[in-house]
All heavy atoms as an XYZ file, in Angstrom:
686
protein
N     -10.814      6.505     20.980
C     -11.133      5.389     21.831
C     -10.294      4.186     21.417
O     -10.247      3.820     20.252
C     -12.622      5.068     21.676
C     -13.051      3.858     22.454
S     -14.819      3.654     22.373
C     -14.912      2.285     21.271
N      -9.635      3.588     22.357
C      -8.856      2.373     22.094
C      -9.773      1.170     22.097
O     -10.613      1.009     22.967
C      -7.788      2.178     23.154
C      -6.527      2.927     22.864
C      -5.453      2.547     23.867
N      -5.011      1.175     23.738
C      -4.030      0.769     22.946
N      -3.412      1.645     22.203
N      -3.653     -0.476     22.906
N      -9.570      0.297     21.105
C     -10.367     -0.920     21.056
C      -9.548     -2.141     21.442
O     -10.097     -3.201     21.667
C     -10.918     -1.149     19.633
O      -9.819     -1.314     18.747
C     -11.782      0.010     19.203
N      -8.238     -2.000     21.489
C      -7.381     -3.117     21.807
C      -7.010     -3.943     20.587
O      -6.285     -4.916     20.689
N      -7.506     -3.567     19.413
C      -7.208     -4.346     18.204
C      -6.208     -3.631     17.301
O      -6.005     -4.054     16.180
C      -8.500     -4.585     17.416
O      -8.977     -3.359     16.900
N      -5.580     -2.596     17.789
C      -4.706     -1.790     16.941
C      -3.554     -2.580     16.315
O      -3.267     -2.374     15.139
C      -4.160     -0.586     17.707
C      -5.168      0.507     17.934
C      -6.083      0.250     19.112
O      -5.886     -0.755     19.831
O      -7.002      1.030     19.325
N      -2.882     -3.477     17.032
C      -1.794     -4.185     16.369
C      -2.255     -5.029     15.176
O      -1.542     -5.164     14.202
C      -1.220     -5.088     17.462
C      -1.560     -4.390     18.724
C      -2.894     -3.741     18.468
N      -3.470     -5.575     15.231
C      -3.952     -6.394     14.123
C      -4.490     -5.552     12.982
O      -4.484     -5.971     11.838
C      -5.032     -7.350     14.596
C      -4.468     -8.483     15.437
C      -5.515     -9.504     15.754
N      -6.423     -8.920     16.741
C      -7.728     -9.131     16.771
N      -8.288     -9.894     15.891
N      -8.472     -8.567     17.705
N      -4.990     -4.364     13.268
C      -5.610     -3.532     12.236
C      -4.784     -2.305     11.900
O      -5.257     -1.432     11.192
C      -7.013     -3.090     12.678
O      -6.894     -2.339     13.892
C      -7.927     -4.276     12.881
N      -3.559     -2.243     12.405
C      -2.707     -1.079     12.142
C      -2.334     -1.015     10.666
O      -2.216     -2.021      9.990
C      -1.455     -1.149     12.998
N      -2.149      0.175     10.173
C      -1.744      0.386      8.790
C      -0.310      0.896      8.773
O       0.087      1.713      9.584
C      -2.654      1.414      8.122
C      -4.075      0.933      8.039
C      -4.907      1.952      7.345
N      -6.288      1.516      7.281
C      -7.219      2.171      6.627
N      -6.922      3.276      5.990
N      -8.440      1.727      6.610
N       0.439      0.394      7.828
C       1.842      0.784      7.712
C       1.964      2.022      6.834
O       1.289      2.149      5.821
C       2.634     -0.371      7.095
O       3.954      0.019      6.879
N       2.837      2.913      7.216
C       3.109      4.103      6.409
C       4.112      3.721      5.324
O       5.311      3.967      5.442
C       3.638      5.214      7.283
N       3.613      3.082      4.266
C       4.507      2.518      3.256
C       5.233      3.580      2.449
O       6.370      3.375      2.037
C       3.732      1.595      2.317
C       3.256      0.289      2.945
C       2.407     -0.487      1.959
C       4.428     -0.538      3.401
N       4.588      4.702      2.224
C       5.287      5.753      1.460
C       6.464      6.304      2.250
O       7.538      6.528      1.688
C       4.314      6.864      1.093
C       3.340      6.455      0.028
C       2.474      7.620     -0.425
N       1.346      7.109     -1.166
C       0.102      7.142     -0.747
N      -0.195      7.686      0.398
N      -0.865      6.642     -1.478
N       6.285      6.505      3.533
C       7.396      6.971      4.369
C       8.485      5.901      4.434
O       9.676      6.214      4.353
C       6.899      7.302      5.770
N       8.077      4.643      4.561
C       9.046      3.554      4.595
C       9.795      3.438      3.267
O      10.986      3.129      3.248
C       8.312      2.257      4.912
C       9.195      1.137      5.325
C       8.367      0.009      5.880
N       9.009     -1.260      5.602
C       8.427     -2.423      5.706
N       7.172     -2.497      6.082
N       9.077     -3.515      5.450
N       9.102      3.715      2.150
C       9.751      3.703      0.837
C      10.854      4.750      0.777
O      11.977      4.454      0.373
C       8.711      3.954     -0.264
C       9.312      4.246     -1.603
C       9.836      3.224     -2.371
C       9.377      5.543     -2.092
C      10.408      3.490     -3.607
C       9.933      5.811     -3.325
C      10.453      4.786     -4.084
N      10.539      5.984      1.173
C      11.537      7.056      1.083
C      12.688      6.833      2.055
O      13.847      7.118      1.736
C      10.885      8.423      1.303
C      10.033      8.791      0.137
C       8.676      8.882      0.113
C      10.473      9.093     -1.193
N       8.253      9.210     -1.143
C       9.323      9.347     -1.975
C      11.718      9.168     -1.801
C       9.393      9.674     -3.317
C      11.787      9.487     -3.152
C      10.640      9.738     -3.894
N      12.402      6.298      3.240
C      13.482      6.004      4.181
C      14.364      4.872      3.658
O      15.593      4.907      3.819
C      12.907      5.653      5.549
C      12.313      6.826      6.321
C      11.601      6.323      7.573
C      13.389      7.828      6.685
N      13.760      3.876      3.022
C      14.544      2.789      2.436
C      15.410      3.298      1.287
O      16.562      2.879      1.127
C      13.633      1.671      1.933
O      13.027      1.019      3.003
N      14.847      4.177      0.492
C      15.614      4.748     -0.617
C      16.801      5.552     -0.094
O      17.911      5.456     -0.622
C      14.699      5.622     -1.478
C      15.144      5.893     -2.891
C      15.287      4.592     -3.666
C      14.153      6.806     -3.579
N      16.565      6.324      0.951
C      17.635      7.101      1.584
C      18.706      6.158      2.145
O      19.914      6.382      1.963
C      17.040      7.971      2.685
C      18.006      8.838      3.409
C      18.440      8.673      4.684
C      18.660     10.004      2.916
N      19.323      9.670      5.013
C      19.474     10.499      3.937
C      18.631     10.680      1.700
C      20.252     11.626      3.790
C      19.417     11.810      1.567
C      20.203     12.274      2.592
N      18.297      5.094      2.801
C      19.240      4.114      3.328
C      20.004      3.402      2.225
O      21.189      3.093      2.379
N      19.333      3.144      1.115
C      19.981      2.500     -0.028
C      21.113      3.369     -0.569
O      22.223      2.886     -0.827
C      18.951      2.221     -1.120
C      19.422      1.431     -2.317
C      19.481     -0.051     -1.957
C      18.483      1.643     -3.481
N      20.836      4.653     -0.700
C      21.857      5.583     -1.212
C      23.048      5.636     -0.267
O      24.207      5.531     -0.697
C      21.249      6.991     -1.428
C      22.325      8.020     -1.691
C      20.235      6.960     -2.558
N      22.795      5.761      1.034
C      23.893      5.865      1.995
C      24.654      4.560      2.147
O      25.893      4.568      2.310
C      23.388      6.359      3.353
C      23.274      7.832      3.365
C      22.129      8.559      3.310
C      24.338      8.783      3.393
N      22.417      9.901      3.299
C      23.768     10.065      3.357
C      25.721      8.675      3.444
C      24.547     11.221      3.377
C      26.488      9.831      3.467
C      25.883     11.087      3.435
N      23.972      3.427      2.086
C      24.665      2.144      2.187
C      25.540      1.911      0.950
O      26.665      1.407      1.064
C      23.658      1.014      2.362
N      25.035      2.301     -0.203
C      25.826      2.174     -1.428
C      27.051      3.087     -1.369
O      28.174      2.671     -1.688
C      24.977      2.516     -2.651
C      25.653      2.404     -4.005
C      26.070      0.962     -4.259
C      24.732      2.897     -5.098
N      26.839      4.320     -0.928
C      27.956      5.263     -0.780
C      28.988      4.729      0.209
O      30.197      4.776     -0.046
C      27.438      6.634     -0.323
C      28.535      7.597      0.004
C      29.263      8.209     -0.997
C      28.844      7.888      1.321
C      30.292      9.099     -0.696
C      29.867      8.758      1.639
C      30.592      9.373      0.627
N      28.510      4.212      1.344
C      29.426      3.679      2.358
C      30.212      2.483      1.848
O      31.414      2.358      2.108
N      29.535      1.600      1.121
C      30.219      0.423      0.573
C      31.334      0.835     -0.373
O      32.471      0.349     -0.272
C      29.209     -0.483     -0.159
O      28.174     -0.854      0.749
C      29.876     -1.722     -0.691
N      31.014      1.743     -1.285
C      32.013      2.188     -2.266
C      33.134      2.965     -1.577
O      34.321      2.736     -1.843
C      31.340      3.038     -3.366
C      32.364      3.686     -4.267
C      30.383      2.178     -4.175
N      32.796      3.885     -0.692
C      33.807      4.718     -0.035
C      34.754      3.881      0.819
O      35.983      4.076      0.767
C      33.119      5.782      0.826
N      34.205      2.931      1.588
C      35.079      2.106      2.426
C      35.910      1.134      1.587
O      37.046      0.815      1.950
C      34.268      1.352      3.473
C      33.838      2.209      4.621
C      32.502      2.312      4.967
C      34.755      2.926      5.372
C      32.092      3.101      6.016
C      34.365      3.718      6.437
C      33.025      3.809      6.761
N      35.358      0.674      0.470
C      36.139     -0.214     -0.402
C      37.314      0.542     -1.025
O      38.425      0.007     -1.112
C      35.243     -0.800     -1.483
N      37.079      1.772     -1.437
C      38.156      2.588     -2.011
C      39.205      2.920     -0.961
O      40.407      2.924     -1.242
C      37.569      3.868     -2.650
C      36.774      3.504     -3.905
C      38.652      4.877     -2.976
C      36.008      4.663     -4.503
N      38.745      3.178      0.275
C      39.675      3.532      1.352
C      40.430      2.323      1.895
O      41.337      2.479      2.720
C      38.916      4.213      2.483
N      40.064      1.121      1.467
C      40.766     -0.068      1.929
C      40.269     -0.603      3.253
O      40.940     -1.422      3.877
N      39.127     -0.151      3.709
C      38.528     -0.633      4.958
C      37.550     -1.753      4.616
O      36.350     -1.543      4.529
C      37.797      0.493      5.679
C      38.639      1.663      6.017
C      39.526      1.303      7.178
N      40.002      2.520      7.815
C      40.275      2.588      9.075
N      40.118      1.538      9.845
N      40.731      3.700      9.581
N      38.069     -2.956      4.423
C      37.246     -4.055      3.933
C      36.153     -4.477      4.908
O      35.056     -4.843      4.486
C      38.131     -5.254      3.583
C      39.031     -4.952      2.412
O      38.703     -4.136      1.570
N      40.184     -5.606      2.371
N      36.442     -4.454      6.185
C      35.433     -4.831      7.181
C      34.221     -3.914      7.135
O      33.070     -4.369      7.149
N      34.473     -2.620      7.084
C      33.378     -1.654      7.005
C      32.661     -1.739      5.664
O      31.444     -1.550      5.585
C      33.892     -0.240      7.233
C      34.189      0.031      8.671
C      35.413      0.084      9.254
C      33.234      0.257      9.698
N      35.288      0.345     10.593
C      33.958      0.453     10.895
C      31.848      0.313      9.741
C      33.332      0.695     12.109
C      31.229      0.558     10.963
C      31.962      0.743     12.126
N      33.404     -2.018      4.609
C      32.780     -2.169      3.288
C      31.842     -3.372      3.271
O      30.743     -3.310      2.711
C      33.850     -2.311      2.211
N      32.249     -4.465      3.911
C      31.387     -5.649      3.992
C      30.154     -5.346      4.836
O      29.036     -5.734      4.480
C      32.180     -6.850      4.551
C      33.212     -7.298      3.527
C      31.251     -7.993      4.924
C      34.194     -8.322      4.054
N      30.330     -4.635      5.948
C      29.192     -4.274      6.796
C      28.200     -3.400      6.030
O      26.977     -3.619      6.108
C      29.684     -3.548      8.050
N      28.696     -2.439      5.299
C      27.805     -1.590      4.493
C      27.168     -2.391      3.365
O      26.017     -2.150      2.998
C      28.570     -0.391      3.929
S      28.929      0.863      5.155
N      27.888     -3.361      2.812
C      27.331     -4.218      1.777
C      26.193     -5.078      2.306
O      25.176     -5.268      1.626
N      26.342     -5.604      3.520
C      25.259     -6.374      4.147
C      24.060     -5.467      4.402
O      22.912     -5.856      4.145
C      25.758     -7.043      5.448
C      24.609     -7.630      6.239
C      26.794     -8.109      5.132
N      24.320     -4.278      4.891
C      23.236     -3.318      5.103
C      22.557     -2.960      3.783
O      21.334     -2.846      3.714
C      23.773     -2.056      5.778
C      22.753     -0.991      6.145
C      21.744     -1.553      7.150
C      23.440      0.226      6.709
N      23.336     -2.834      2.732
C      22.794     -2.565      1.397
C      21.858     -3.689      0.956
O      20.780     -3.436      0.408
C      23.933     -2.390      0.396
C      23.555     -2.080     -1.045
C      22.880     -0.727     -1.134
C      24.788     -2.117     -1.920
N      22.240     -4.916      1.220
C      21.400     -6.059      0.875
C      20.095     -6.041      1.665
O      19.012     -6.256      1.098
C      22.164     -7.360      1.135
C      21.414     -8.654      0.855
C      21.124     -8.777     -0.632
C      22.214     -9.843      1.343
N      20.163     -5.764      2.944
C      18.965     -5.711      3.789
C      18.033     -4.599      3.334
O      16.809     -4.788      3.228
C      19.364     -5.544      5.274
C      20.048     -6.808      5.764
C      18.148     -5.215      6.134
C      20.697     -6.663      7.119
N      18.581     -3.437      3.047
C      17.764     -2.305      2.608
C      17.120     -2.593      1.254
O      15.962     -2.245      1.016
C      18.610     -1.015      2.563
C      17.867      0.112      1.890
C      19.033     -0.606      3.955
N      17.848     -3.266      0.369
C      17.299     -3.613     -0.942
C      16.125     -4.577     -0.798
O      15.097     -4.420     -1.465
C      18.385     -4.228     -1.836
O      19.470     -3.297     -1.940
C      17.858     -4.553     -3.211
N      16.243     -5.563      0.078
C      15.139     -6.497      0.319
C      13.942     -5.766      0.905
O      12.794     -5.986      0.487
C      15.608     -7.649      1.236
C      16.612     -8.516      0.499
C      14.421     -8.475      1.728
C      17.317     -9.523      1.378
N      14.184     -4.876      1.873
C      13.096     -4.106      2.469
C      12.407     -3.232      1.422
O      11.181     -3.145      1.385
C      13.622     -3.242      3.610
C      12.514     -2.484      4.295
O      11.511     -3.112      4.711
O      12.623     -1.253      4.422
N      13.176     -2.618      0.553
C      12.610     -1.779     -0.500
C      11.756     -2.618     -1.458
O      10.680     -2.180     -1.883
C      13.730     -1.063     -1.256
C      13.323      0.012     -2.246
C      12.543      1.119     -1.557
C      14.543      0.585     -2.928
N      12.200     -3.825     -1.765
C      11.414     -4.708     -2.633
C      10.095     -5.093     -1.973
O       9.040     -5.115     -2.626
C      12.218     -5.955     -2.983
N      10.121     -5.365     -0.675
C       8.890     -5.706      0.054
C       7.938     -4.518      0.062
O       6.731     -4.663     -0.168
C       9.223     -6.165      1.494
C       7.975     -6.250      2.352
C       9.935     -7.496      1.472
N       8.461     -3.337      0.306
C       7.621     -2.132      0.332
C       6.997     -1.892     -1.037
O       5.790     -1.632     -1.140
C       8.442     -0.905      0.787
C       7.683      0.379      0.547
C       8.800     -1.025      2.247
N       7.773     -2.009     -2.094
C       7.238     -1.793     -3.441
C       6.182     -2.835     -3.787
O       5.175     -2.522     -4.421
C       8.367     -1.815     -4.467
C       9.279     -0.597     -4.444
C      10.448     -0.790     -5.390
C       8.501      0.662     -4.783
N       6.384     -4.074     -3.354
C       5.372     -5.111     -3.607
C       4.076     -4.787     -2.881
O       2.995     -4.924     -3.439
C       5.907     -6.470     -3.172
C       4.884     -7.580     -3.303
C       5.514     -8.937     -3.236
N       4.613    -10.002     -2.916
C       3.611    -10.423     -3.678
N       3.372     -9.830     -4.805
N       2.851    -11.427     -3.309
N       4.166     -4.374     -1.631
C       2.954     -4.065     -0.867
C       2.243     -2.824     -1.407
O       1.023     -2.760     -1.384
C       3.281     -3.901      0.603
C       3.621     -5.236      1.217
C       3.582     -5.201      2.693
N       3.828     -6.527      3.221
C       4.238     -6.750      4.435
N       4.436     -5.754      5.259
N       4.442     -7.988      4.847
N       3.008     -1.855     -1.870
C       2.386     -0.678     -2.475
C       1.636     -1.082     -3.740
O       0.526     -0.610     -3.989
C       3.433      0.413     -2.762
C       3.869      1.080     -1.458
C       2.886      1.460     -3.721
C       5.005      2.073     -1.621
N       2.223     -1.977     -4.524
C       1.576     -2.383     -5.775
C       0.359     -3.272     -5.547
O      -0.440     -3.465     -6.460
C       2.580     -3.109     -6.670
O       2.876     -4.374     -6.135
N       0.186     -3.821     -4.346
C      -0.946     -4.682     -4.059
C      -2.239     -3.902     -3.831
O      -3.291     -4.501     -3.715
C      -0.664     -5.575     -2.860
C       0.318     -6.668     -3.187
C       0.635     -7.524     -1.987
O       0.482     -7.102     -0.844
N       1.111     -8.725     -2.238
N      -2.151     -2.614     -3.744
C      -3.359     -1.819     -3.696
C      -3.737     -1.295     -2.328
O      -2.939     -1.307     -1.393
N      -5.000     -0.843     -2.191
C      -5.411     -0.126     -0.998
C      -5.482     -0.968      0.269
O      -5.580     -0.428      1.347
C      -6.789      0.418     -1.360
C      -7.282     -0.457     -2.429
C      -6.068     -0.909     -3.179
N      -5.454     -2.286      0.156
C      -5.461     -3.083      1.389
C      -4.202     -2.813      2.201
O      -4.239     -2.753      3.420
C      -5.572     -4.573      1.085
C      -5.482     -5.421      2.315
N      -6.483     -5.452      3.247
C      -4.512     -6.222      2.784
C      -6.132     -6.263      4.237
N      -4.940     -6.741      3.965
N      -3.066     -2.651      1.514
C      -1.816     -2.388      2.199
C      -1.463     -0.916      2.233
O      -0.766     -0.476      3.119
C      -0.670     -3.169      1.549
C      -0.765     -4.629      1.846
C      -1.241     -5.521      0.910
C      -0.426     -5.108      3.084
C      -1.345     -6.860      1.197
C      -0.528     -6.446      3.394
C      -0.989     -7.320      2.438
O      -1.105     -8.636      2.731
N      -1.924     -0.151      1.283
C      -1.613      1.273      1.239
C      -2.895      2.052      0.972
O      -3.164      2.465     -0.135
C      -0.574      1.568      0.147
C      -0.146      3.008      0.082
C       0.543      3.461      1.350
O       1.154      2.683      2.032
N       0.429      4.709      1.671
N      -3.704      2.240      2.017
C      -4.971      2.935      1.811
C      -4.762      4.418      1.528
O      -3.844      5.036      2.046
C      -5.709      2.737      3.128
C      -4.642      2.476      4.120
C      -3.513      1.813      3.387
N      -5.622      4.944      0.703
C      -5.592      6.374      0.419
C      -6.539      7.113      1.339
O      -7.075      6.559      2.299
N      -6.762      8.364      1.042
C      -7.636      9.173      1.894
C      -9.098      8.771      1.755
O      -9.914      9.059      2.619
C      -7.456     10.638      1.541
C      -6.082     11.124      1.916
C      -5.968     12.626      1.763
N      -4.722     13.053      2.362
C      -3.671     13.431      1.675
N      -3.725     13.469      0.377
N      -2.572     13.798      2.278
N      -9.444      8.115      0.644
C     -10.830      7.726      0.427
C     -11.187      6.374      1.039
O     -12.336      5.964      1.037
C     -11.150      7.704     -1.070
C     -10.209      6.800     -1.844
O      -9.106      6.539     -1.342
O     -10.584      6.372     -2.948
N     -10.212      5.656      1.604
C     -10.458      4.363      2.232
C     -10.674      4.601      3.730
O      -9.799      5.123      4.405
C      -9.267      3.401      2.030
C      -8.940      3.253      0.555
C      -9.541      2.063      2.674
C     -10.001      2.593     -0.271
N     -11.831      4.220      4.272
C     -12.076      4.444      5.707
C     -11.226      3.503      6.555
O     -10.756      2.468      6.071
C     -13.562      4.135      5.857
C     -13.878      3.215      4.739
C     -12.969      3.589      3.605
N     -11.048      3.837      7.831
C     -10.275      2.956      8.711
C     -10.986      1.611      8.888
O     -12.188      1.512      8.703
C     -10.221      3.719     10.038
C     -10.793      5.030      9.797
C     -11.477      5.044      8.487
N     -10.222      0.610      9.244
C     -10.811     -0.696      9.508
C     -11.753     -0.611     10.700
O     -11.496      0.091     11.667
C      -9.724     -1.729      9.829
C      -8.826     -2.066      8.672
C      -7.464     -1.878      8.762
C      -9.348     -2.587      7.502
C      -6.636     -2.185      7.706
C      -8.531     -2.899      6.437
C      -7.180     -2.701      6.550
O      -6.366     -3.016      5.505
N     -12.824     -1.373     10.617
C     -13.732     -1.450     11.758
C     -13.102     -2.339     12.811
O     -12.549     -3.373     12.491
C     -15.058     -2.029     11.335
C     -15.853     -1.114     10.437
C     -17.169     -1.773     10.119
N     -17.735     -2.408     11.288
C     -18.858     -2.067     11.873
N     -19.566     -1.098     11.381
N     -19.295     -2.695     12.931
N     -13.214     -1.973     14.078
C     -12.667     -2.849     15.127
C     -13.494     -4.122     15.212
O     -14.677     -4.117     14.884
C     -12.785     -2.012     16.398
C     -13.737     -0.931     16.089
C     -13.739     -0.739     14.605
N     -12.893     -5.222     15.630
C     -13.655     -6.464     15.752
C     -14.726     -6.336     16.827
O     -14.565     -5.617     17.814
C     -12.596     -7.508     16.135
C     -11.443     -6.724     16.643
C     -11.498     -5.383     16.005
N     -15.820     -7.052     16.628
C     -16.935     -6.962     17.558
C     -16.693     -7.748     18.843
O     -17.149     -7.359     19.913
C     -18.222     -7.456     16.895
C     -18.664     -6.506     15.792
O     -18.352     -5.297     15.899
O     -19.299     -6.966     14.833
N     -16.001     -8.879     18.738
C     -15.787     -9.683     19.933
C     -14.592     -9.178     20.733
O     -13.643     -8.673     20.188
C     -15.597    -11.160     19.572
C     -14.251    -11.492     18.965
C     -14.223    -11.409     17.454
O     -15.258    -11.180     16.812
O     -13.126    -11.573     16.910
N     -14.677     -9.308     22.010
C     -13.588     -8.925     22.908
C     -12.978    -10.192     23.491
O     -13.696    -11.127     23.781
C     -14.121     -8.051     24.049
C     -14.711     -6.773     23.583
C     -13.832     -5.684     23.978
N     -14.344     -4.444     23.407
C     -13.848     -3.307     23.687
N     -12.868     -3.226     24.526
N     -14.306     -2.225     23.129
N     -11.670    -10.235     23.684
C     -11.060    -11.449     24.261
C     -11.376    -11.619     25.719
O     -11.749    -10.780     26.438
C      -9.573    -11.238     24.052
C      -9.367     -9.808     23.735
C     -10.689     -9.254     23.322
């Protein structure tokens, strides 16, 4: 049953986001190094910017994971109750 409050009470899949960020970090680092060695400075800079963005995202994900079950609920944490009032 939809309650209409899903965007406010949605839970993020932080573990999946962690592994995807880690995968992106590896590929962005590889791309930066490979393009720098090949002499493609524009592409190396683009991969370097992407590397910076992925690193920031990974730091945010790790911080939220460390904050506990409010941000990363386990199987023993029940879903949020929908709000009682309707707009």
